[in-house]
CHARMM-style PDB file with segment names, atoms N, HN, CA, C and O in Angstrom:
ATOM      1  N   UNK     1     135.720  42.672 -38.311  1.00  0.00      PROA
ATOM      2  CA  UNK     1     136.178  41.777 -37.303  1.00  0.00      PROA
ATOM      3  C   UNK     1     135.625  40.366 -37.806  1.00  0.00      PROA
ATOM      4  O   UNK     1     134.460  40.199 -38.168  1.00  0.00      PROA
ATOM      5  N   UNK     2     136.645  39.331 -37.784  1.00  0.00      PROA
ATOM      6  HN  UNK     2     137.591  39.466 -37.490  1.00  0.00      PROA
ATOM      7  CA  UNK     2     136.596  38.252 -38.318  1.00  0.00      PROA
ATOM      8  C   UNK     2     135.909  37.122 -36.966  1.00  0.00      PROA
ATOM      9  O   UNK     2     136.535  37.086 -35.906  1.00  0.00      PROA
ATOM     10  N   UNK     3     135.061  36.551 -37.070  1.00  0.00      PROA
ATOM     11  HN  UNK     3     134.553  36.580 -37.931  1.00  0.00      PROA
ATOM     12  CA  UNK     3     134.242  35.683 -36.352  1.00  0.00      PROA
ATOM     13  C   UNK     3     134.320  34.320 -37.011  1.00  0.00      PROA
ATOM     14  O   UNK     3     133.669  33.420 -36.480  1.00  0.00      PROA
ATOM     15  N   UNK     4     134.918  34.089 -37.926  1.00  0.00      PROA
ATOM     16  HN  UNK     4     135.447  34.820 -38.358  1.00  0.00      PROA
ATOM     17  CA  UNK     4     134.813  32.599 -38.643  1.00  0.00      PROA
ATOM     18  C   UNK     4     135.248  31.610 -37.651  1.00  0.00      PROA
ATOM     19  O   UNK     4     134.699  30.514 -37.763  1.00  0.00      PROA
ATOM     20  N   UNK     5     136.144  31.745 -36.664  1.00  0.00      PROA
ATOM     21  HN  UNK     5     136.590  32.636 -36.574  1.00  0.00      PROA
ATOM     22  CA  UNK     5     136.606  30.758 -35.744  1.00  0.00      PROA
ATOM     23  C   UNK     5     135.833  30.955 -34.348  1.00  0.00      PROA
ATOM     24  O   UNK     5     136.369  30.513 -33.332  1.00  0.00      PROA
ATOM     25  N   UNK     6     134.639  31.578 -34.268  1.00  0.00      PROA
ATOM     26  HN  UNK     6     134.203  31.937 -35.093  1.00  0.00      PROA
ATOM     27  CA  UNK     6     133.850  31.886 -32.970  1.00  0.00      PROA
ATOM     28  C   UNK     6     133.134  30.281 -32.767  1.00  0.00      PROA
ATOM     29  O   UNK     6     132.727  29.632 -33.731  1.00  0.00      PROA
ATOM     30  N   UNK     7     133.082  29.888 -31.614  1.00  0.00      PROA
ATOM     31  HN  UNK     7     133.413  30.415 -30.831  1.00  0.00      PROA
ATOM     32  CA  UNK     7     132.518  28.703 -31.098  1.00  0.00      PROA
ATOM     33  C   UNK     7     131.042  29.495 -30.464  1.00  0.00      PROA
ATOM     34  O   UNK     7     131.027  30.244 -29.487  1.00  0.00      PROA
ATOM     35  N   UNK     8     130.062  29.171 -31.154  1.00  0.00      PROA
ATOM     36  HN  UNK     8     130.074  28.563 -31.948  1.00  0.00      PROA
ATOM     37  CA  UNK     8     128.813  29.764 -30.929  1.00  0.00      PROA
ATOM     38  C   UNK     8     128.105  28.876 -29.910  1.00  0.00      PROA
ATOM     39  O   UNK     8     128.187  27.653 -30.023  1.00  0.00      PROA
ATOM     40  N   UNK     9     127.366  29.482 -28.849  1.00  0.00      PROA
ATOM     41  HN  UNK     9     127.300  30.475 -28.757  1.00  0.00      PROA
ATOM     42  CA  UNK     9     126.594  28.739 -28.004  1.00  0.00      PROA
ATOM     43  C   UNK     9     125.530  29.447 -27.434  1.00  0.00      PROA
ATOM     44  O   UNK     9     125.680  30.644 -27.188  1.00  0.00      PROA
ATOM     45  N   UNK    10     124.427  28.851 -27.178  1.00  0.00      PROA
ATOM     46  HN  UNK    10     124.305  27.879 -27.378  1.00  0.00      PROA
ATOM     47  CA  UNK    10     123.255  29.421 -26.467  1.00  0.00      PROA
ATOM     48  C   UNK    10     122.979  28.939 -25.128  1.00  0.00      PROA
ATOM     49  O   UNK    10     123.284  27.792 -24.803  1.00  0.00      PROA
ATOM     50  N   UNK    11     122.366  29.829 -24.259  1.00  0.00      PROA
ATOM     51  HN  UNK    11     122.118  30.761 -24.524  1.00  0.00      PROA
ATOM     52  CA  UNK    11     122.279  29.719 -22.963  1.00  0.00      PROA
ATOM     53  C   UNK    11     121.444  28.385 -22.821  1.00  0.00      PROA
ATOM     54  O   UNK    11     120.671  28.120 -23.741  1.00  0.00      PROA
ATOM     55  N   UNK    12     121.532  27.540 -21.770  1.00  0.00      PROA
ATOM     56  HN  UNK    12     122.160  27.755 -21.023  1.00  0.00      PROA
ATOM     57  CA  UNK    12     121.059  26.484 -21.405  1.00  0.00      PROA
ATOM     58  C   UNK    12     119.482  26.710 -21.039  1.00  0.00      PROA
ATOM     59  O   UNK    12     118.666  25.789 -21.005  1.00  0.00      PROA
ATOM     60  N   UNK    13     119.190  28.032 -20.780  1.00  0.00      PROA
ATOM     61  HN  UNK    13     119.852  28.781 -20.807  1.00  0.00      PROA
ATOM     62  CA  UNK    13     117.857  28.600 -20.451  1.00  0.00      PROA
ATOM     63  C   UNK    13     116.999  29.096 -21.731  1.00  0.00      PROA
ATOM     64  O   UNK    13     115.875  29.598 -21.726  1.00  0.00      PROA
ATOM     65  N   UNK    14     117.711  28.857 -22.657  1.00  0.00      PROA
ATOM     66  HN  UNK    14     118.624  28.449 -22.661  1.00  0.00      PROA
ATOM     67  CA  UNK    14     116.789  29.218 -23.929  1.00  0.00      PROA
ATOM     68  C   UNK    14     115.789  28.433 -24.780  1.00  0.00      PROA
ATOM     69  O   UNK    14     115.192  28.844 -25.775  1.00  0.00      PROA
ATOM     70  N   UNK    15     115.708  27.100 -24.144  1.00  0.00      PROA
ATOM     71  HN  UNK    15     116.193  26.767 -23.336  1.00  0.00      PROA
ATOM     72  CA  UNK    15     115.107  26.191 -24.555  1.00  0.00      PROA
ATOM     73  C   UNK    15     113.620  26.281 -24.901  1.00  0.00      PROA
ATOM     74  O   UNK    15     113.023  25.724 -25.823  1.00  0.00      PROA
ATOM     75  N   UNK    16     113.157  27.100 -23.963  1.00  0.00      PROA
ATOM     76  HN  UNK    16     113.641  27.552 -23.214  1.00  0.00      PROA
ATOM     77  CA  UNK    16     111.550  27.368 -23.635  1.00  0.00      PROA
ATOM     78  C   UNK    16     111.275  28.635 -24.414  1.00  0.00      PROA
ATOM     79  O   UNK    16     110.124  29.065 -24.335  1.00  0.00      PROA
ATOM     80  N   UNK    17     111.988  29.182 -25.022  1.00  0.00      PROA
ATOM     81  HN  UNK    17     112.923  28.833 -25.086  1.00  0.00      PROA
ATOM     82  CA  UNK    17     111.838  30.542 -25.658  1.00  0.00      PROA
ATOM     83  C   UNK    17     110.854  30.408 -27.168  1.00  0.00      PROA
ATOM     84  O   UNK    17     110.032  31.204 -27.621  1.00  0.00      PROA
ATOM     85  N   UNK    18     111.197  29.418 -27.564  1.00  0.00      PROA
ATOM     86  HN  UNK    18     111.865  28.771 -27.196  1.00  0.00      PROA
ATOM     87  CA  UNK    18     110.147  29.278 -28.810  1.00  0.00      PROA
ATOM     88  C   UNK    18     111.256  29.890 -29.916  1.00  0.00      PROA
ATOM     89  O   UNK    18     110.839  30.651 -30.789  1.00  0.00      PROA
ATOM     90  N   UNK    19     112.738  29.521 -29.853  1.00  0.00      PROA
ATOM     91  HN  UNK    19     113.077  28.902 -29.144  1.00  0.00      PROA
ATOM     92  CA  UNK    19     113.432  30.206 -30.915  1.00  0.00      PROA
ATOM     93  C   UNK    19     113.819  31.552 -30.825  1.00  0.00      PROA
ATOM     94  O   UNK    19     114.545  31.985 -31.720  1.00  0.00      PROA
ATOM     95  N   UNK    20     113.488  32.260 -29.957  1.00  0.00      PROA
ATOM     96  HN  UNK    20     112.899  31.908 -29.230  1.00  0.00      PROA
ATOM     97  CA  UNK    20     113.871  33.634 -29.680  1.00  0.00      PROA
ATOM     98  C   UNK    20     115.294  33.420 -28.817  1.00  0.00      PROA
ATOM     99  O   UNK    20     115.283  33.399 -27.586  1.00  0.00      PROA
ATOM    100  N   UNK    21     116.238  33.299 -29.426  1.00  0.00      PROA
ATOM    101  HN  UNK    21     116.246  33.316 -30.426  1.00  0.00      PROA
ATOM    102  CA  UNK    21     117.372  33.282 -28.585  1.00  0.00      PROA
ATOM    103  C   UNK    21     118.696  34.182 -29.198  1.00  0.00      PROA
ATOM    104  O   UNK    21     118.657  34.587 -30.360  1.00  0.00      PROA
ATOM    105  N   UNK    22     119.671  34.410 -28.463  1.00  0.00      PROA
ATOM    106  HN  UNK    22     119.703  34.081 -27.519  1.00  0.00      PROA
ATOM    107  CA  UNK    22     120.918  34.993 -28.913  1.00  0.00      PROA
ATOM    108  C   UNK    22     121.903  33.903 -28.646  1.00  0.00      PROA
ATOM    109  O   UNK    22     121.715  33.240 -27.626  1.00  0.00      PROA
ATOM    110  N   UNK    23     123.098  33.566 -29.534  1.00  0.00      PROA
ATOM    111  HN  UNK    23     123.252  34.104 -30.363  1.00  0.00      PROA
ATOM    112  CA  UNK    23     124.238  33.067 -29.094  1.00  0.00      PROA
ATOM    113  C   UNK    23     125.273  33.966 -28.860  1.00  0.00      PROA
ATOM    114  O   UNK    23     125.278  35.146 -29.211  1.00  0.00      PROA
ATOM    115  N   UNK    24     126.225  33.327 -28.206  1.00  0.00      PROA
ATOM    116  HN  UNK    24     126.221  32.369 -27.921  1.00  0.00      PROA
ATOM    117  CA  UNK    24     127.349  34.061 -27.573  1.00  0.00      PROA
ATOM    118  C   UNK    24     128.611  33.500 -28.196  1.00  0.00      PROA
ATOM    119  O   UNK    24     128.418  32.350 -28.591  1.00  0.00      PROA
ATOM    120  N   UNK    25     129.851  33.946 -28.413  1.00  0.00      PROA
ATOM    121  HN  UNK    25     130.008  34.880 -28.092  1.00  0.00      PROA
ATOM    122  CA  UNK    25     130.924  33.386 -28.701  1.00  0.00      PROA
ATOM    123  C   UNK    25     132.125  34.237 -27.864  1.00  0.00      PROA
ATOM    124  O   UNK    25     132.628  35.330 -28.126  1.00  0.00      PROA
ATOM    125  N   UNK    26     132.333  33.467 -26.951  1.00  0.00      PROA
ATOM    126  HN  UNK    26     131.924  32.579 -26.738  1.00  0.00      PROA
ATOM    127  CA  UNK    26     133.662  34.236 -26.008  1.00  0.00      PROA
ATOM    128  C   UNK    26     134.752  33.503 -26.126  1.00  0.00      PROA
ATOM    129  O   UNK    26     135.433  33.490 -25.100  1.00  0.00      PROA
ATOM    130  N   UNK    27     135.180  32.856 -27.055  1.00  0.00      PROA
ATOM    131  HN  UNK    27     134.628  32.866 -27.888  1.00  0.00      PROA
ATOM    132  CA  UNK    27     136.389  32.065 -27.243  1.00  0.00      PROA
ATOM    133  C   UNK    27     137.513  32.823 -28.116  1.00  0.00      PROA
ATOM    134  O   UNK    27     138.622  32.342 -28.349  1.00  0.00      PROA
ATOM    135  N   UNK    28     137.106  33.955 -28.518  1.00  0.00      PROA
ATOM    136  HN  UNK    28     136.205  34.346 -28.328  1.00  0.00      PROA
ATOM    137  CA  UNK    28     138.234  34.667 -29.341  1.00  0.00      PROA
ATOM    138  C   UNK    28     138.739  35.665 -28.432  1.00  0.00      PROA
ATOM    139  O   UNK    28     138.069  36.073 -27.484  1.00  0.00      PROA
ATOM    140  N   UNK    29     140.159  36.158 -28.754  1.00  0.00      PROA
ATOM    141  HN  UNK    29     140.704  35.826 -29.524  1.00  0.00      PROA
ATOM    142  CA  UNK    29     140.828  36.887 -27.890  1.00  0.00      PROA
ATOM    143  C   UNK    29     140.249  38.509 -28.069  1.00  0.00      PROA
ATOM    144  O   UNK    29     140.206  39.073 -29.162  1.00  0.00      PROA
ATOM    145  N   UNK    30     139.906  39.003 -27.045  1.00  0.00      PROA
ATOM    146  HN  UNK    30     139.941  38.545 -26.157  1.00  0.00      PROA
ATOM    147  CA  UNK    30     139.833  40.637 -27.080  1.00  0.00      PROA
ATOM    148  C   UNK    30     138.129  40.739 -27.387  1.00  0.00      PROA
ATOM    149  O   UNK    30     137.571  41.768 -27.005  1.00  0.00      PROA
ATOM    150  N   UNK    31     137.478  39.897 -27.931  1.00  0.00      PROA
ATOM    151  HN  UNK    31     137.932  39.061 -28.241  1.00  0.00      PROA
ATOM    152  CA  UNK    31     135.929  40.125 -28.294  1.00  0.00      PROA
ATOM    153  C   UNK    31     134.941  39.097 -27.790  1.00  0.00      PROA
ATOM    154  O   UNK    31     135.241  37.970 -27.395  1.00  0.00      PROA
ATOM    155  N   UNK    32     133.822  39.578 -27.844  1.00  0.00      PROA
ATOM    156  HN  UNK    32     133.579  40.494 -28.165  1.00  0.00      PROA
ATOM    157  CA  UNK    32     132.794  38.675 -27.431  1.00  0.00      PROA
ATOM    158  C   UNK    32     131.845  38.661 -28.485  1.00  0.00      PROA
ATOM    159  O   UNK    32     131.499  39.825 -28.684  1.00  0.00      PROA
ATOM    160  N   UNK    33     131.316  37.947 -29.185  1.00  0.00      PROA
ATOM    161  HN  UNK    33     131.598  37.001 -29.023  1.00  0.00      PROA
ATOM    162  CA  UNK    33     130.542  37.953 -30.474  1.00  0.00      PROA
ATOM    163  C   UNK    33     128.834  37.660 -29.981  1.00  0.00      PROA
ATOM    164  O   UNK    33     128.541  36.889 -29.067  1.00  0.00      PROA
ATOM    165  N   UNK    34     128.063  38.258 -30.598  1.00  0.00      PROA
ATOM    166  HN  UNK    34     128.300  38.884 -31.340  1.00  0.00      PROA
ATOM    167  CA  UNK    34     126.586  38.125 -30.056  1.00  0.00      PROA
ATOM    168  C   UNK    34     125.766  38.094 -31.318  1.00  0.00      PROA
ATOM    169  O   UNK    34     125.738  39.128 -31.986  1.00  0.00      PROA
ATOM    170  N   UNK    35     125.115  37.069 -31.719  1.00  0.00      PROA
ATOM    171  HN  UNK    35     125.138  36.229 -31.176  1.00  0.00      PROA
ATOM    172  CA  UNK    35     124.171  37.076 -32.767  1.00  0.00      PROA
ATOM    173  C   UNK    35     122.782  36.160 -32.552  1.00  0.00      PROA
ATOM    174  O   UNK    35     122.559  35.306 -31.694  1.00  0.00      PROA
ATOM    175  N   UNK    36     122.061  36.570 -33.473  1.00  0.00      PROA
ATOM    176  HN  UNK    36     122.242  37.264 -34.170  1.00  0.00      PROA
ATOM    177  CA  UNK    36     120.602  35.923 -33.793  1.00  0.00      PROA
ATOM    178  C   UNK    36     120.678  34.551 -33.841  1.00  0.00      PROA
ATOM    179  O   UNK    36     121.294  34.134 -34.822  1.00  0.00      PROA
ATOM    180  N   UNK    37     120.221  33.669 -33.047  1.00  0.00      PROA
ATOM    181  HN  UNK    37     119.720  34.007 -32.251  1.00  0.00      PROA
ATOM    182  CA  UNK    37     120.424  32.329 -33.366  1.00  0.00      PROA
ATOM    183  C   UNK    37     119.557  31.847 -34.486  1.00  0.00      PROA
ATOM    184  O   UNK    37     119.883  30.819 -35.079  1.00  0.00      PROA
ATOM    185  N   UNK    38     118.370  32.570 -34.858  1.00  0.00      PROA
ATOM    186  HN  UNK    38     118.105  33.405 -34.376  1.00  0.00      PROA
ATOM    187  CA  UNK    38     117.792  32.286 -36.166  1.00  0.00      PROA
ATOM    188  C   UNK    38     118.366  32.696 -37.091  1.00  0.00      PROA
ATOM    189  O   UNK    38     117.868  32.284 -38.139  1.00  0.00      PROA
ATOM    190  N   UNK    39     119.253  33.368 -37.231  1.00  0.00      PROA
ATOM    191  HN  UNK    39     119.658  33.703 -36.380  1.00  0.00      PROA
ATOM    192  CA  UNK    39     119.903  34.075 -38.687  1.00  0.00      PROA
ATOM    193  C   UNK    39     121.468  33.993 -38.318  1.00  0.00      PROA
ATOM    194  O   UNK    39     122.134  35.019 -38.185  1.00  0.00      PROA
ATOM    195  N   UNK    40     122.044  32.621 -38.150  1.00  0.00      PROA
ATOM    196  HN  UNK    40     121.502  31.787 -38.258  1.00  0.00      PROA
ATOM    197  CA  UNK    40     123.457  32.457 -37.853  1.00  0.00      PROA
ATOM    198  C   UNK    40     124.356  33.065 -39.187  1.00  0.00      PROA
ATOM    199  O   UNK    40     125.570  33.222 -39.051  1.00  0.00      PROA
ATOM    200  N   UNK    41     123.828  33.322 -40.192  1.00  0.00      PROA
ATOM    201  HN  UNK    41     122.842  33.195 -40.302  1.00  0.00      PROA
ATOM    202  CA  UNK    41     124.936  33.675 -41.198  1.00  0.00      PROA
ATOM    203  C   UNK    41     124.434  35.285 -41.222  1.00  0.00      PROA
ATOM    204  O   UNK    41     124.793  35.866 -42.246  1.00  0.00      PROA
ATOM    205  N   UNK    42     123.928  35.825 -40.594  1.00  0.00      PROA
ATOM    206  HN  UNK    42     123.636  35.353 -39.762  1.00  0.00      PROA
ATOM    207  CA  UNK    42     123.523  37.338 -40.283  1.00  0.00      PROA
ATOM    208  C   UNK    42     124.549  38.267 -39.667  1.00  0.00      PROA
ATOM    209  O   UNK    42     125.724  37.927 -39.526  1.00  0.00      PROA
ATOM    210  N   UNK    43     124.153  39.259 -39.362  1.00  0.00      PROA
ATOM    211  HN  UNK    43     123.199  39.535 -39.476  1.00  0.00      PROA
ATOM    212  CA  UNK    43     125.156  40.136 -38.563  1.00  0.00      PROA
ATOM    213  C   UNK    43     125.392  39.738 -37.317  1.00  0.00      PROA
ATOM    214  O   UNK    43     124.573  39.013 -36.751  1.00  0.00      PROA
ATOM    215  N   UNK    44     126.452  40.114 -36.747  1.00  0.00      PROA
ATOM    216  HN  UNK    44     127.117  40.702 -37.208  1.00  0.00      PROA
ATOM    217  CA  UNK    44     126.697  39.663 -35.288  1.00  0.00      PROA
ATOM    218  C   UNK    44     127.327  41.139 -34.454  1.00  0.00      PROA
ATOM    219  O   UNK    44     128.102  41.962 -34.942  1.00  0.00      PROA
ATOM    220  N   UNK    45     126.834  41.152 -33.324  1.00  0.00      PROA
ATOM    221  HN  UNK    45     126.205  40.484 -32.927  1.00  0.00      PROA
ATOM    222  CA  UNK    45     127.539  42.410 -32.438  1.00  0.00      PROA
ATOM    223  C   UNK    45     128.798  42.004 -31.991  1.00  0.00      PROA
ATOM    224  O   UNK    45     129.026  40.799 -31.891  1.00  0.00      PROA
ATOM    225  N   UNK    46     129.680  42.863 -31.698  1.00  0.00      PROA
ATOM    226  HN  UNK    46     129.494  43.842 -31.780  1.00  0.00      PROA
ATOM    227  CA  UNK    46     130.691  42.634 -30.928  1.00  0.00      PROA
ATOM    228  C   UNK    46     130.901  43.644 -29.859  1.00  0.00      PROA
ATOM    229  O   UNK    46     130.438  44.784 -29.829  1.00  0.00      PROA
ATOM    230  N   UNK    47     131.717  43.026 -28.928  1.00  0.00      PROA
ATOM    231  HN  UNK    47     132.094  42.100 -28.952  1.00  0.00      PROA
ATOM    232  CA  UNK    47     131.923  43.890 -27.532  1.00  0.00      PROA
ATOM    233  C   UNK    47     133.176  43.466 -26.748  1.00  0.00      PROA
ATOM    234  O   UNK    47     133.498  42.310 -26.470  1.00  0.00      PROA
ATOM    235  N   UNK    48     133.763  44.490 -26.469  1.00  0.00      PROA
ATOM    236  HN  UNK    48     133.502  45.428 -26.695  1.00  0.00      PROA
ATOM    237  CA  UNK    48     134.815  44.157 -25.587  1.00  0.00      PROA
ATOM    238  C   UNK    48     134.712  43.390 -24.285  1.00  0.00      PROA
ATOM    239  O   UNK    48     133.759  43.709 -23.574  1.00  0.00      PROA
ATOM    240  N   UNK    49     135.344  42.643 -23.936  1.00  0.00      PROA
ATOM    241  HN  UNK    49     136.119  42.384 -24.513  1.00  0.00      PROA
ATOM    242  CA  UNK    49     135.132  41.608 -22.667  1.00  0.00      PROA
ATOM    243  C   UNK    49     134.774  42.548 -21.574  1.00  0.00      PROA
ATOM    244  O   UNK    49     133.821  42.156 -20.900  1.00  0.00      PROA
ATOM    245  N   UNK    50     135.230  43.557 -21.264  1.00  0.00      PROA
ATOM    246  HN  UNK    50     136.004  43.876 -21.811  1.00  0.00      PROA
ATOM    247  CA  UNK    50     134.782  44.441 -20.006  1.00  0.00      PROA
ATOM    248  C   UNK    50     133.614  44.843 -20.341  1.00  0.00      PROA
ATOM    249  O   UNK    50     132.826  44.760 -19.398  1.00  0.00      PROA
ATOM    250  N   UNK    51     133.108  45.299 -21.418  1.00  0.00      PROA
ATOM    251  HN  UNK    51     133.747  45.366 -22.184  1.00  0.00      PROA
ATOM    252  CA  UNK    51     131.805  45.845 -21.628  1.00  0.00      PROA
ATOM    253  C   UNK    51     130.903  44.797 -21.692  1.00  0.00      PROA
ATOM    254  O   UNK    51     129.745  44.957 -21.306  1.00  0.00      PROA
ATOM    255  N   UNK    52     131.337  43.645 -22.179  1.00  0.00      PROA
ATOM    256  HN  UNK    52     132.277  43.516 -22.493  1.00  0.00      PROA
ATOM    257  CA  UNK    52     130.188  42.716 -21.962  1.00  0.00      PROA
ATOM    258  C   UNK    52     130.229  42.001 -20.515  1.00  0.00      PROA
ATOM    259  O   UNK    52     129.249  41.368 -20.121  1.00  0.00      PROA
ATOM    260  N   UNK    53     131.208  42.105 -19.867  1.00  0.00      PROA
ATOM    261  HN  UNK    53     132.004  42.619 -20.188  1.00  0.00      PROA
ATOM    262  CA  UNK    53     131.041  41.541 -18.146  1.00  0.00      PROA
ATOM    263  C   UNK    53     130.021  42.768 -17.549  1.00  0.00      PROA
ATOM    264  O   UNK    53     129.241  42.454 -16.650  1.00  0.00      PROA
ATOM    265  N   UNK    54     130.031  43.938 -17.972  1.00  0.00      PROA
ATOM    266  HN  UNK    54     130.665  44.193 -18.702  1.00  0.00      PROA
ATOM    267  CA  UNK    54     129.480  44.990 -17.366  1.00  0.00      PROA
ATOM    268  C   UNK    54     127.885  44.811 -17.698  1.00  0.00      PROA
ATOM    269  O   UNK    54     127.000  45.066 -16.881  1.00  0.00      PROA
ATOM    270  N   UNK    55     127.687  44.385 -18.881  1.00  0.00      PROA
ATOM    271  HN  UNK    55     128.406  44.178 -19.544  1.00  0.00      PROA
ATOM    272  CA  UNK    55     126.367  44.341 -19.505  1.00  0.00      PROA
ATOM    273  C   UNK    55     125.678  43.251 -18.678  1.00  0.00      PROA
ATOM    274  O   UNK    55     124.545  43.410 -18.224  1.00  0.00      PROA
ATOM    275  N   UNK    56     126.515  41.961 -18.469  1.00  0.00      PROA
ATOM    276  HN  UNK    56     127.436  41.831 -18.837  1.00  0.00      PROA
ATOM    277  CA  UNK    56     126.069  40.754 -17.965  1.00  0.00      PROA
ATOM    278  C   UNK    56     125.655  41.005 -16.511  1.00  0.00      PROA
ATOM    279  O   UNK    56     124.555  40.635 -16.099  1.00  0.00      PROA
ATOM    280  N   UNK    57     126.753  41.785 -15.558  1.00  0.00      PROA
ATOM    281  HN  UNK    57     127.646  42.086 -15.892  1.00  0.00      PROA
ATOM    282  CA  UNK    57     126.358  42.199 -14.345  1.00  0.00      PROA
ATOM    283  C   UNK    57     125.344  42.910 -14.070  1.00  0.00      PROA
ATOM    284  O   UNK    57     124.790  42.775 -12.979  1.00  0.00      PROA
ATOM    285  N   UNK    58     124.912  43.781 -14.971  1.00  0.00      PROA
ATOM    286  HN  UNK    58     125.362  43.891 -15.857  1.00  0.00      PROA
ATOM    287  CA  UNK    58     123.735  44.641 -14.797  1.00  0.00      PROA
ATOM    288  C   UNK    58     122.376  43.885 -14.967  1.00  0.00      PROA
ATOM    289  O   UNK    58     121.381  44.243 -14.338  1.00  0.00      PROA
ATOM    290  N   UNK    59     122.360  42.670 -15.965  1.00  0.00      PROA
ATOM    291  HN  UNK    59     123.168  42.379 -16.476  1.00  0.00      PROA
ATOM    292  CA  UNK    59     121.350  41.913 -15.991  1.00  0.00      PROA
ATOM    293  C   UNK    59     121.223  41.309 -14.748  1.00  0.00      PROA
ATOM    294  O   UNK    59     120.307  41.707 -14.030  1.00  0.00      PROA
ATOM    295  N   UNK    60     122.006  40.367 -14.320  1.00  0.00      PROA
ATOM    296  HN  UNK    60     122.751  40.044 -14.904  1.00  0.00      PROA
ATOM    297  CA  UNK    60     122.213  39.665 -12.852  1.00  0.00      PROA
ATOM    298  C   UNK    60     121.544  40.329 -11.833  1.00  0.00      PROA
ATOM    299  O   UNK    60     120.756  39.774 -11.067  1.00  0.00      PROA
ATOM    300  N   UNK    61     121.914  41.801 -11.797  1.00  0.00      PROA
ATOM    301  HN  UNK    61     122.554  42.252 -12.418  1.00  0.00      PROA
ATOM    302  CA  UNK    61     121.341  42.731 -10.847  1.00  0.00      PROA
ATOM    303  C   UNK    61     119.908  43.000 -10.665  1.00  0.00      PROA
ATOM    304  O   UNK    61     119.292  43.248  -9.629  1.00  0.00      PROA
ATOM    305  N   UNK    62     119.475  42.894 -11.958  1.00  0.00      PROA
ATOM    306  HN  UNK    62     119.975  42.693 -12.800  1.00  0.00      PROA
ATOM    307  CA  UNK    62     118.015  43.201 -12.254  1.00  0.00      PROA
ATOM    308  C   UNK    62     117.087  42.144 -12.273  1.00  0.00      PROA
ATOM    309  O   UNK    62     115.890  42.366 -12.453  1.00  0.00      PROA
ATOM    310  N   UNK    63     117.737  40.513 -12.024  1.00  0.00      PROA
ATOM    311  HN  UNK    63     118.709  40.333 -11.877  1.00  0.00      PROA
ATOM    312  CA  UNK    63     117.047  39.354 -12.174  1.00  0.00      PROA
ATOM    313  C   UNK    63     116.379  38.991 -10.807  1.00  0.00      PROA
ATOM    314  OT1 UNK    63     115.697  37.971 -10.706  1.00  0.00      PROA
TER     315      UNK     63
END
């Protein structure tokens, strides 16, 4: 999966976590990228948009 054009962003809520953050790229067609913000050149996970929405919705229900 080519993520070279990904535009990575951190949550606005990640500032107080001491650098333990993930970054998400949702600007690519058909894929959501997730990576460790402390290792931007390391591996990234990829999800289909529907799977990512399900994951986020499940998190929101538990919050």
